[in-house]
N, C-alpha and C positions, 0 to 999 in steps of 0.2 A: 566614441560610436561603438556601441555594444556589436557583438560577435553575430553573425547570420546564425537562424536555428539548423539545425543540422536539419536536412534532407529528410533523413527517414524520422526523424522526432516530430516534423511539419503537422501531420493529421493529426497526432494525440496533442497537441498546444494551441490545433486552431480550431477543431472539430467538436459542438456538444456533446457532449457524453450520454449515450442512447444504451437501451438496453432491445435489442432487438430480439434477442431470445426470450424475453420476458422470464427470466431466472433470477433476476439480482432486487432486489427490493430493499437493497443499500442506497439508491439514488432518489429515492420517493421519500426518505424519511425527512419531514420535518415536525419541529416541536408542537405538542400541541398548543394551541391558542391560550395566552397568558402566562405562561410557562416562563418562569427565567430562568435564562442559560447561562451560560459561559461559554467566554470564546477559546481556541483553539485554533493551533493548526498543525500539519504535516508537512514534511518535505518528502514530495514523491521521486527523487533522486535518480536519473535514468547514467547510467556511463559505458564508456564501448568508443570505439574509434567515432570522430565526426564525421565521415566520409561514409556514405552508403555503399551497402554490398549490393550490384545491379543483378545479381542472381538470384537474390533471398527475396523471400516474399515482401513487399512494402521498404526493400532494401535495408532491415535488417541487419548492422554488422555481425559477424560471428561471434565477435568478445561482447557485447551488449548485457547489461546487467542492471539490476537496481537493488538498493540498497535498503536491509530489512534488519530490523532490533527482533529478537525476543525478547519477551520482560522478564523479569525475575519471577521463579515461581511461588515465590513469598508474598507477593503482591495483591492486596488485599481486591484488588480488583482488575481483571483480566490478565492473572497470572500465568504465564508459560505462553499467551497467546503471541503469535506475529504480527508486527505492528511498522510502519511507518515510521523515522524518528520524528520526536514532536510531541507536544504538550499546550499545556495551557499560557495565553497571551499574560502580559507580564505590561505594565503601564508605560516601560518606556520602550517597547518592542516600535521596530516601523512599520507598523501594519502586519497582516498575516504574514508574510514574505520575513520580515524579519524576526517575527516567534519562531515559524521552520528553521530557518538558520541558524539560530541563537541554542532552542533544542535541539537540533540536531549536532551542534557543536557540544553540547554540555553531555550527551547520550552516547557521541561515537567515535567524537575528538576529530571531526573533519574542520577543515578550513576553508571558513566560508568565502572568501575573494574567491578561491578558486570554482566556484559557483553559479553558475550562468540559469538564473531562473529564466523559465521560460510564462508560466502563465499563471494565475491565480485563478483555483476552482468554485462551483457555488459551494456555499454550507451543504455539512449533514447532520441531522439530530444526530445525537451516539446517547442512546439509554445504557445504564443507569446513572452514567457520568455527567447528566446533564449537559453536555456541552456543544456548542456549535463548531464543527469541522471544518477547518478551510484549510482543501489540500491545494498544496503549491508545487505545481509540477517544474523540474527544472533540471540541466545536463551539467555532468561534472566534468568541465573541461580541462581543471589540471586536481586530478586525485590525488588524495594524499593518504597514507596509513590511517585507518581508521580501527576502535578496537571498541572492548567495553570500559566506560569510564567510574559508573557507579554500580557496583554488583548487587544492590540494594534494588535496581529500578531494573539494570538490563542484566540479560544471563547470557544473552550471545547479539554479534554482530557479524552480518554476512552481506556481502557482494555477491547475490541470486543472478545466473545466468537467465537471458529472458526465453533463450531459444528453450530449458528445460520448463520453466514455468509453461512455454506453449506447447508442449509435448502430449499431442492429444492423451498418452498415455497416464500422464499426472493432471488431470481434469477433470472433475465430478463435480456433484452436488452436496452437500450435507442439509439436515436434518436435525435440529437443535431438536431437545426435549420439551422446550416450551413452543416449540410450533414455528419456528425460523428455520427459512428453506433459502440455499442458497450457492452460490458458484466457490469451490475449491480448488486448491492449488498443492497436488505435494512437491515438494523440491528441497535437495539439500538436507534431507535428515528432519524437514521440519513440517507441518501441518500448514498452510497459510487458508483460512477463513474468515466470515465477517464483514467487520469495514474493508480492513486491507483487500481482499480478496475480491471484493463490491467494488474497489475503484481499478482492482491491476483488471479487472475482466471486462471494465466499461470502458478502459483505455484500449486495452486490447480490441476491442471491437470498431471501433472506431481507425484504427491503426494502420491495417492494411497488411499486418505479420498472420491475423489467426490464422490457423489449419482446425479446419472442420474435427471437434471433437463428441462423445457421445453423452448428450444430453439429457436423455435418459439415468445416466448413470448417479443412482442419489443414493448416500449412504448415511446411515445415523451416525451422527456426530459421535460421541461417546465411543462406538467400535474406530473410529478413523484416527479418533487421536490415543486411542490405545495401543494403535500398531506403532505409535511414536512415544511412549511410555507417558504418557499425559492422559488427565482426565479433566470434564466437566462440571465444573459447580449449576445445578439444575438451576438454584437461585440468581443465577448470572446472565441477562442478557446479553445475545453477541456485539462483541465492537464491532 
């Protein structure tokens, strides 16, 4: 029998993702009719105490975190961007969850047996890579040491505190030179935006953990990235 879902993760694992603030275009991305897409999955892995904190919003434990990677700056697409562990499906994978766990192991070295899958979220189309990406929500029941496994693909592996991401001063919107505008987070010396920020923002919106933040704080993406010593390729649509 599988372990029960931690109470503080129940809402994010059972509630349909929504965009109550009307600022999250990631959730509406679907492939154009007739376009051949490739399948991929990402692992949205939350860690922290199993017990909820009765004094915190939504019961969020003080040590709750999410596993993120930062792609190597040398990658042709999405170089330097912060992402969930994940990648393209292989024929031998056991569905989206199998893909997400395999890719996470290859990228970070985590042990899949310590991960409790909670929910498989709807596919989201990601241009320009042409992937239909399935986010797999999970709880890190037995965390293991993680780190960079392939420097050609991953520049950093980090367990980012959820309380840091939820801090209003660390939340704003970014505007891409090509016109994209959507949620962003500043955390642990990284700028989280695009697909990854869209998923996090949607989960936070239904979690019960969210703290009101300034929805009108919109920053140019290139300026925001410059604060972290990064740049943006205007020819690449956001991940």
